[in-house]
Steps between C-alpha positions, in 0.01 A plus 500: 500500500606228261637503150454277202644515152228371267605408150346330202746251359504446126606168355707540187791670669681459829500878525166557672426871524242682707354850520379636833401803697580573864200509726456559870328226697172610651369316804221254434208430723601143566768403746758225470374147547737426786459830680814650349634522148716204404846508355487400136768287333472451124720230347515481120695239304614567144361260235419217742282234340192402700600138444836554673355532852425205726165625629386542138581140415876472444665209683850520349611854593528561874310812614428429868488865608253612234299185575502587871374848414211344307419250776480782755306734273271528199593368156351649183475249217383739225728796568565703186807711428407838354167449338437848367658789315695763688414865430521819710149424621607150604791554740567677826771537759439570865741676731538379852717374781810282470445344156804318359546356155768233497607308191429595141331830408481449123297817430762746381726748678581835334331736254730788404826446689690227679382619841146635464355163618157579358406130482684396816302323776560796734321720246197272514415469866767273644706623793785254441634299209767233474558289194535510122341804337493316168438135417677178584576336167719238339765757409577575866724192507706346221311188396336339200175699491487870416213748485693801370861416427456257211271728301709812559825323416351378173383850404836655591688236303284568195564873536874450544516279191304754296727785610813289446382414149430868435848595624662228288304604190593865548864408553512296180324782319750753624801284415371433148391865467142398430381702801580870532531705818699479821580204721279638779201283411722188490645579841157572650352177361791300640465660844125434508553137396757457779263658752217264402733200517648600838156566647377159387798334670420668833121495471456242777702706749322821399156347561604361837622842615205689351213276615612271780567704813356554847365820653404604850256786461677738257853365552663227295658252740636239260575541129505243353332261741692221664223251432612226737441724801182674381271249673671554835488879455129494424422289806717723717310808380162337567604394849637844581184671380271274703706548816508879457126526441357221713290754693319543163277482324723471195475388140786297355501399134764236420528454124724195456761479227420126503404311278585716200800419283795484548376305806763631741533222759746476786726198535297357790205437269672402176442141392226430753200480270427236234378790285842652447589861561139620485400256773803601708405866467138430595606310813732785598217750465283280721782503757506881479125506569568286806773735622265797471220319683749400771589867544134578563488217755816618676371856528157386624322636192347186349149551638493871414622466141304422184733309266422471129695284256459500122684517166487771235454251213481131433812307405696608192487207259731667248782516756662202334845439356586173332367220720493719812177656625558814706136602540223375722222244468139612491344167589188405309456850359570586138765754402731715709629847567437757228224311319208736556203298617620139529453385856857380558638852468251675723387251768749541783537398866301710744544438875398724791567438870385697802492271805192533713315699235504300177390135528794262461490250217220671311483450120330762280418402143342832402673730245731750667774728371831659597315828453296412811802565719458877458146543641561229760806676641327838487213354701736344756690829523184686594471687170263529208572423137473805272160563346614712205608200290410139429673263742517152351597327824256383766538479876588136577414509871135383480604207283797414721295516818214296355240775539463505120453181300590640160768726356397850398669437164234410247717586198878520466681621187829346391738720307826452313662846506209726397319228303201320648559129442238338721221557751375291794141482625412359839137396458418470868149363465624206298833457675685524169809695401509572126809614309470665159816534288498763225872479421757229575872479414612254236730252668833423335598258360173340389366270769698667779344634820687833500676745268839330515784685333323836531571589860136589561173464313384803300190698593406611147601470136519201273615265779167511685169339403174701506199279570160565346298368665714519815617187678284407798602282796323405823782517754284341769493178290811549284765696693768387253315676214537186292154488338355811336120505514273560203126564459466128434676395821379778733138613504592825676761596240317802356375620840854491640641683199235771524560553873877517465480727193285749692740489798796570271318795344414638845861454612642683199279800568679545834845527341686816405786522247845549646851537353661167415756424769659206322586706192835400349634858486412559866671181616835509324809554712578868559849560648395825669241310705740223607541472880871480581679486834823625344585737221321376188581266333716363786196376693636279774464492878451261790355669806351186651664346803516122500165375630 
């Protein structure tokens, strides 16, 4: 039995959430291609631009290990990150043998108490977990970019100034006898102002302790993280797991903390790349991929392991401070992470290797999706996908093996949060791939190629443009989405629009309403849910031996 966590990743926020049900694998009629079920190794980078990888055209950042993986396997050139909405009918978890999640979980932890672990990986089919239960972010290390600290400090400072002004006004009123009553309100206002001010001063340390820690299964092993040794700890855990379970089959999901800000990079890789810290971090991640592949070689598992490498999003263009760019490069493709339907945010690397089974050096230009991993792994594990819901993914094996010439994806929907921004149509008979944009973010400032100064592009509101008629591009001729087509420039304009409109209507009929998981009230910090390895709020421990 194998296990796979299948999630739909939304693009406006780094906090990608999923809903799933636990299902038992049922044997399928078909046997494994190699006579026995393979081990499955899933490698996912965080915000890696497709233009940052050598085999996808970059010749200035060194990625020899990822390139070697592509040379020995199959490379997908139109691999799409999360192309559909995620609802209870669109996600599933499978229980099985030996699955490990290593790296970043990013899907929540507790519901009612600090130790109920309702959202923990072990509550969703994994047998083992090692890594960050929350998200790697700029606030995990003191540096110039912040995702939480700056905004919270500003709000706390405003509150402290308001309360201090109130206390001062009440004091003056009392001393001049313009305000009646006791001094209790003055004292309380002063105390609250001091609390706001003190909290703002220690906000950075509070975030580091609250968000940036490591867990092994249900136990916190390091709070806060010692970031300079995290890479070594992750590799040690991967190696240990492979050695323990080499009799397999096993599933290992390595979710890299690279290349998300704050770009934690060990000294051995600092200053090596002409692209600054981002390039250094990318080259270190490539080295980590090489170390993991070497472990498979050492244990004699290379030929019996399917390896998959991808990224959850395209590069983050807004990860910029001053003249320094801390996000990735998306090559010829427009836009980046969090921009709904623009190709640069959703077209990601996709590489699969299974020596002796998948043809080495094969290029596939058909549309594929991260969602395809779920049915593909279920098939390889000898199971069947559930039939009581719509499964957006498609089994990749026929396409990978060459027994199918075309992808099973005719239409793919591109969402920003719960808002449909674009749709893609693979018109097989004509060999065209059409992209229809209904909504696009307004870049800032005017003439820019991203939403600079905003952290991330919005999905709705007055900062997005609604297009009527929608924008139409032919990606097979214009992959950069530089020239929108019109009825005057494209004779098939109305036919394409009619076909895509019908597909969108059919798609929407398959959806069911669900509670909003990114609601502000549900995602504010709640002290009673805070994991702590000491007595709260003294959350500090180091239970990791030196790697």
